[in-house]
N, C-alpha and C positions, 0 to 999 in steps of 0.2 A: 201539258204539266210542265211547269218549270220549276219542279223541284228534283235534285238527284236522288236515285236508288237509296242512297245510305239516308239522306234526308225521311225520304217515307218510311224506312224500316224504323228509324228513329222514334217516327211520330207517333206510329204505330203501336209499337212495344210501350212508349210511354205511357198514349194512351190508355193500353189495356191494364198499365202496373196500377194505374190512377182512378181508372173507372171498371175494371173488371175485363175481362178475359171474354165478355160477349158485347160490351161497347163497339160503336161504329163508327167510322172518322172519316168524312168527305171536304176534302181542299175544293175550294168555290173562289170567287174572285178574280183578281189580275191574277194569278200562279197559274191557274187551272188554264188561262186563256193564252198560247201558244205565242200567239204574235204580240200582246201586252208589254210592258219591262216597268221593272221596277217594283214595287208591290209590298206587302204584307204577306203572312202564312194567314191566311181564313182559314178556319175548322171549321166544322161541325161537326158536332161526338153526340151518338145518341147512346144511351145508359140505362140502365136497365134501374139503375139505383133511383129511391126515389126520397131518401132526406134529404131534406133541401141544404142543410149544414156540412154534410158529407160531400156532398155535389161541391158546394162552394171549397169544399177544404182541397177537395179529389182537382178541383179548376185550377186552380194557386197551384197544390202540386205540380200538375201537369204542365202550366206554363213556367213554371222554374227550369223545372230540368228539361224540357226541349229546349228551354233558352242555354242554358248548362251547358247541351250536347250539340246545337248547330251553333253557337254565338250569337251575340247580341243583333237580335233581327226583332222584329213586331210579330208579335202571333197572338188573332186575338181568335179566341174561342166561341165559337154560340153550345148550351148545352141543352140539348133535348132529351127531356124525361117522363116516364109516367106520371100524368095526373100537372102537368105543367099547365096552367092555368093561360096564360098570353103567349102569342104567338106571331110579334111581330111580322111585318111586311120580306125584312131579311130571313127569315127561318122559311120561306118558301122559294126566295132566291136560291139560296143554301142547296134547297132541297133536288131542284126542277135543274140546275149548272152542275152539281157537285159533283167528283170524282172520285167512287172511294176509291179507299191510298189500300 
């Protein structure tokens, strides 16, 4: 995994603050691969939230706060929640290859 302990802590705390303390977060993509270089921070967030408007607000807050704390980096969030109707193939990749933070 190519994140520092500080970056992991910031991400975990920010996800908990924005999506609730029961939310889970997994790192996937190139930052989860020790042999890769560069890349954005790809995160899968699993939350118990069900209100889509609240989820969207939480996602925006989460991205802004992570970038404020870690600096200008591209952060991509996939949000999984109860009742989500569609799961594009990237969700399967994130669940299969993701590293819990």
